[in-house]
C-alpha positions in Angstrom: -11.7 -6.4 -11.8 -11.6 -8.5 -8.8 -12.0 -7.2 -5.3 -8.3 -7.9 -4.5 -7.1 -5.7 -7.3 -9.1 -2.6 -6.4 -7.7 -0.8 -3.4 -9.7 0.9 -0.8 -10.7 4.6 -1.1 -8.3 5.7 1.6 -5.4 4.5 -0.6 -6.3 7.0 -3.3 -6.7 9.7 -0.7 -3.2 8.9 0.7 -1.8 9.1 -2.9 -3.5 12.5 -3.4 -2.0 13.8 -0.2 1.4 12.4 -1.3 1.2 14.2 -4.6 0.2 17.5 -2.9 3.0 17.0 -0.4 5.6 16.6 -3.2 4.3 19.7 -5.0 4.4 21.8 -1.8 7.9 20.6 -1.0 8.9 21.6 -4.6 7.3 25.1 -4.1 8.5 25.9 -0.6 11.8 23.9 -0.1 13.2 23.7 -3.7 13.1 21.2 -6.5 16.2 19.3 -5.5 14.7 18.3 -2.2 11.3 17.5 -3.9 13.0 15.2 -6.4 15.0 13.4 -3.6 11.9 13.0 -1.5 9.9 11.7 -4.4 12.7 9.2 -5.2 13.0 8.0 -1.6 9.2 7.6 -1.4 9.2 5.6 -4.6 11.7 3.2 -3.0 9.4 3.1 0.1 6.4 2.4 -2.2 8.3 -0.4 -3.9 9.1 -2.0 -0.5 5.4 -1.7 0.6 4.2 -3.2 -2.7 6.6 -6.1 -2.2 5.5 -7.0 1.3 1.8 -6.0 1.7 -1.0 -8.3 0.7 -2.7 -7.8 -2.6 -5.4 -5.1 -2.7 -3.8 -2.7 -0.2 -1.7 -0.8 -2.8 -2.9 -0.2 -6.4 -1.4 -2.7 -8.9 -0.7 -2.2 -12.6 0.4 -5.6 -13.8 1.9 -7.8 -11.1 3.9 -7.4 -7.9 7.3 -8.0 -9.5 6.6 -5.7 -12.4 5.3 -2.9 -10.1 8.3 -3.2 -7.8 10.7 -3.1 -10.7 9.0 0.0 -12.3 9.0 1.8 -9.0 12.7 1.2 -8.4 13.5 2.2 -12.0 11.6 5.4 -11.5 13.5 6.1 -8.3 16.8 5.4 -10.0 15.9 7.8 -12.8 15.0 10.5 -10.3 18.2 9.9 -8.3 20.2 10.3 -11.5 18.4 13.5 -12.4 18.6 15.2 -9.0 21.8 17.0 -9.9 20.0 19.0 -12.6 16.8 19.6 -10.7 17.6 23.2 -9.8 19.2 24.2 -13.1 17.7 27.4 -14.5 16.1 27.2 -17.9 17.7 29.2 -20.7 15.6 32.1 -21.8 
């Protein structure tokens, strides 16, 4: 791996804080808000991945692929937000 491809340690720390934040929103505020917040943040991550220089955000394949996958994930979450608070049958 080249130096440009491997992000700095603080990037992984911020991602861990983001994951914990989404989990805490789901526990304390409800799953609907957690799914909406996750979807909006994926759109934000796609924007950041598109405009920031290489090496700032983790990359999987390429810039275009990463942005498309983040936006597809956000669209999937937006489409599923209506069933986020549906109780499971017992």
